[in-house]
C-alpha positions as CSV (number, residue, x, y, z in Angstrom):
1,X,31.0,-20.6,7.7
2,X,28.9,-18.9,10.3
3,X,27.7,-21.1,13.2
4,X,25.1,-18.6,14.6
5,X,23.5,-15.6,13.0
6,X,21.0,-13.3,14.7
7,X,18.7,-11.5,12.4
8,X,17.2,-8.2,13.4
9,X,14.7,-6.6,11.0
10,X,12.5,-3.5,11.0
11,X,14.0,-1.8,14.0
12,X,12.4,1.5,12.9
13,X,14.4,3.8,15.1
14,X,13.1,2.2,18.4
15,X,16.1,2.3,20.7
16,X,14.6,0.6,23.8
17,X,13.5,-2.4,21.8
18,X,16.9,-2.7,20.0
19,X,18.8,-2.5,23.3
20,X,16.7,-5.3,24.7
21,X,17.5,-7.6,21.9
22,X,21.2,-6.7,21.8
23,X,21.3,-7.7,25.5
24,X,20.1,-11.2,24.7
25,X,22.9,-13.7,25.4
26,X,22.3,-15.5,22.1
27,X,22.6,-12.2,20.2
28,X,25.7,-11.3,22.1
29,X,27.2,-14.7,21.4
30,X,26.3,-14.8,17.7
31,X,29.0,-14.8,15.1
32,X,27.2,-12.1,13.2
33,X,24.2,-9.9,13.5
34,X,22.4,-9.3,10.2
35,X,20.1,-6.2,9.9
36,X,17.5,-6.8,7.2
37,X,16.4,-3.2,6.6
38,X,14.1,-0.4,7.8
39,X,16.7,0.4,10.5
40,X,16.3,4.1,11.3
41,X,12.9,5.4,10.2
42,X,11.4,6.1,13.6
43,X,11.6,8.3,16.7
44,X,15.3,7.7,17.6
45,X,17.1,7.4,14.3
46,X,20.5,8.9,15.2
47,X,20.7,6.9,18.4
48,X,19.8,3.6,16.8
49,X,22.3,4.1,14.0
50,X,25.1,5.0,16.4
51,X,24.4,1.9,18.6
52,X,24.5,-0.4,15.5
53,X,27.6,1.4,14.1
54,X,29.4,0.6,17.4
55,X,28.9,-3.1,16.6
56,X,31.5,-2.7,13.8
57,X,32.2,-5.9,11.9
58,X,29.8,-7.9,14.1
59,X,26.9,-6.4,12.1
60,X,26.0,-6.9,8.4
61,X,23.6,-4.3,7.0
62,X,21.0,-4.8,4.3
63,X,18.9,-1.9,3.1
64,X,15.1,-1.6,3.2
65,X,12.6,0.7,1.6
66,X,12.4,3.0,4.6
67,X,16.1,3.4,4.6
68,X,16.0,4.4,0.9
69,X,13.1,6.8,1.7
70,X,15.2,8.5,4.4
71,X,17.9,9.1,1.8
72,X,15.4,10.4,-0.7
73,X,13.8,12.7,1.9
74,X,17.2,14.2,2.8
75,X,17.5,15.0,-1.0
76,X,14.1,16.8,-1.0
77,X,11.7,14.0,-2.0
78,X,9.2,13.9,0.9
79,X,7.8,10.7,2.3
80,X,4.1,10.3,3.0
81,X,5.1,9.1,6.5
82,X,5.6,12.0,9.0
83,X,8.2,10.2,11.2
84,X,10.3,9.4,8.1
85,X,10.5,13.0,7.0
86,X,11.4,14.0,10.6
87,X,14.0,11.3,11.0
88,X,15.6,12.1,7.7
89,X,16.4,15.6,8.9
90,X,18.0,14.3,12.1
91,X,20.6,12.1,10.5
92,X,24.2,13.2,10.2
93,X,25.8,13.2,6.8
94,X,27.8,10.1,7.6
95,X,24.6,8.3,8.6
96,X,22.8,9.3,5.4
97,X,25.8,8.1,3.4
98,X,25.8,4.8,5.1
99,X,22.1,4.2,4.4
100,X,22.5,5.3,0.8
101,X,25.2,2.6,0.3
102,X,23.3,-0.3,1.8
103,X,22.9,-3.4,-0.5
104,X,19.6,-4.9,-1.6
105,X,20.7,-8.4,-0.7
106,X,23.6,-10.2,1.1
107,X,24.3,-14.0,0.8
108,X,26.1,-15.7,3.7
109,X,27.0,-19.3,4.4
110,X,25.3,-20.5,7.7
111,X,25.9,-23.8,9.3
112,X,23.1,-26.3,8.7
113,X,21.4,-24.0,6.1
114,X,24.1,-23.5,3.5
115,X,24.0,-20.3,1.4
116,X,21.3,-17.9,3.0
117,X,20.1,-14.9,1.1
118,X,19.1,-11.9,3.3
119,X,16.9,-9.2,1.9
120,X,14.3,-6.7,3.2
121,X,11.1,-7.4,1.3
122,X,12.0,-9.8,-1.6
123,X,15.4,-10.5,-3.3
124,X,14.4,-8.4,-6.2
125,X,12.6,-5.4,-4.6
126,X,12.8,-3.6,-1.3
127,X,9.1,-3.0,-0.9
128,X,7.0,-5.7,-2.5
129,X,4.9,-7.8,-0.2
130,X,4.9,-11.6,0.3
131,X,3.1,-13.2,3.3
132,X,3.0,-16.4,5.1
133,X,0.0,-17.5,3.1
134,X,1.1,-16.1,-0.3
135,X,0.2,-18.3,-3.3
136,X,2.9,-20.7,-4.5
137,X,3.0,-19.0,-7.9
138,X,3.6,-15.7,-6.2
139,X,6.6,-17.2,-4.3
140,X,7.9,-18.7,-7.6
141,X,7.7,-15.2,-9.2
142,X,9.6,-13.3,-6.5
143,X,12.2,-16.0,-6.0
144,X,12.8,-16.7,-9.7
145,X,16.1,-14.8,-9.8
146,X,17.6,-16.5,-6.7
147,X,20.5,-18.8,-7.5
148,X,19.6,-22.5,-7.3
149,X,22.1,-23.3,-4.6
150,X,20.3,-20.9,-2.2
151,X,17.7,-22.8,-0.3
152,X,17.0,-20.3,2.6
153,X,15.8,-16.8,2.1
154,X,15.4,-14.3,5.0
155,X,13.1,-11.3,4.5
156,X,11.4,-8.7,6.7
157,X,9.2,-5.8,5.7
158,X,5.8,-7.0,6.8
159,X,6.6,-7.1,10.6
160,X,5.1,-10.5,11.1
161,X,7.3,-13.5,12.0
162,X,7.0,-16.8,10.1
163,X,8.8,-19.7,8.6
164,X,7.4,-21.7,5.6
165,X,8.5,-23.8,2.7
166,X,8.0,-22.5,-0.8
167,X,8.8,-25.2,-3.3
168,X,11.7,-26.7,-1.4
169,X,13.0,-23.3,-0.2
170,X,12.8,-22.2,3.4
171,X,11.5,-18.6,3.8
172,X,12.0,-16.9,7.1
173,X,10.6,-13.6,8.4
174,X,12.1,-12.7,11.8
175,X,9.3,-10.1,12.5
176,X,10.0,-6.6,13.7
177,X,12.1,-5.2,16.5
178,X,10.3,-1.8,16.7
179,X,6.9,-2.1,15.0
180,X,5.6,-5.6,15.6
181,X,2.2,-6.6,14.3
182,X,0.5,-9.3,16.3
183,X,2.2,-9.1,19.7
184,X,4.3,-6.8,21.8
185,X,8.0,-7.4,22.3
186,X,10.9,-7.3,19.9
187,X,10.8,-10.2,17.4
188,X,14.0,-11.6,15.8
189,X,15.5,-14.8,14.5
190,X,18.4,-17.0,15.3
191,X,19.9,-19.1,12.5
192,X,22.2,-22.1,12.6
193,X,22.0,-25.0,12.4
194,X,18.2,-24.5,12.2
195,X,15.9,-21.6,12.5
196,X,14.4,-20.2,15.8
197,X,11.9,-17.4,15.9
198,X,12.5,-15.5,19.1
199,X,10.7,-12.7,21.0
200,X,12.3,-10.5,23.6
201,X,10.0,-8.9,26.1
202,X,10.8,-5.5,27.7
203,X,9.1,-3.0,30.0
204,X,6.6,-1.4,27.6
205,X,5.7,1.4,30.0
206,X,9.3,2.4,30.6
207,X,10.1,2.1,26.9
208,X,7.2,4.3,25.8
209,X,8.0,6.9,28.5
210,X,11.6,6.9,27.4
211,X,10.8,7.4,23.7
212,X,8.4,10.2,24.5
213,X,11.0,11.9,26.7
214,X,14.1,11.4,24.6
215,X,12.8,11.8,21.0
216,X,12.3,15.2,19.4
217,X,9.6,13.8,17.1
218,X,6.4,15.8,18.0
219,X,4.3,12.6,17.9
220,X,6.8,10.4,19.7
221,X,4.4,9.4,22.6
222,X,1.7,8.4,20.2
223,X,4.1,6.5,17.9
224,X,5.4,4.5,20.9
225,X,2.0,3.7,22.2
226,X,0.8,2.5,18.8
227,X,3.9,0.5,17.7
228,X,5.8,-0.6,20.8
229,X,2.6,-1.8,22.3
230,X,1.7,-3.6,19.1
231,X,-1.8,-2.1,18.7
232,X,-2.2,-3.8,15.3
233,X,-2.9,-7.5,15.1
234,X,-1.4,-9.8,12.5
235,X,-4.9,-10.4,11.2
236,X,-5.3,-6.6,10.7
237,X,-2.0,-6.5,9.0
238,X,-2.7,-9.4,6.7
239,X,-5.9,-7.8,5.6
240,X,-4.2,-4.5,4.8
241,X,-1.2,-6.1,3.0
242,X,-3.3,-8.7,1.1
243,X,-4.0,-6.5,-2.0
244,X,-0.3,-5.8,-2.3
245,X,0.2,-9.5,-2.5
246,X,-2.0,-9.7,-5.6
247,X,-5.2,-10.9,-3.9
């Protein structure tokens, strides 16, 4: 039984944001850190994966669509996202192999919550979209295969934090570490015995300058300015994602 679990999702290869969260006392004291996918697709993929690998058994890894796409890009299937194609070519073979082996879901027992299923997008798919205001029949559809004893599901993918009930099940999205929509800072969640949505502020100017200086990605400065500074609002993101939610 885990007393405290920190959930970090959608890091997207943003090292300064990740380091800020790992420095949080509640993250350092957690029994386990669960990574819910889209870990390395960004401007500092090698560095982020090395920092997380150094956590050893303190971290539990779940795969996301961007992790899968990095593996595919390394095998010759290009991504439509420039930073993903670049990041894929930076990875060492051991890092590519680790991403290729990541599970779609992990279920862990957390104090106060019981069995908690962790996934990237939904329990059945690493890229389908559900949102805070998804229809109840949509939630019933995507959660249909989840065992009855699991009453909490943690997902990422859409980069917007929320908690909501969906027919007696609690659904939690911790938001994004490296590409937040709706507000700057690194968003994450702390589980046990309840659920806390947390945001870690950090020096945006210094972080953007560091990414621009340290990353070999040709558009690193633009990437950092757009995503670390959270140029996209949650309202914008909900409008874009809405059709993928069947609206």
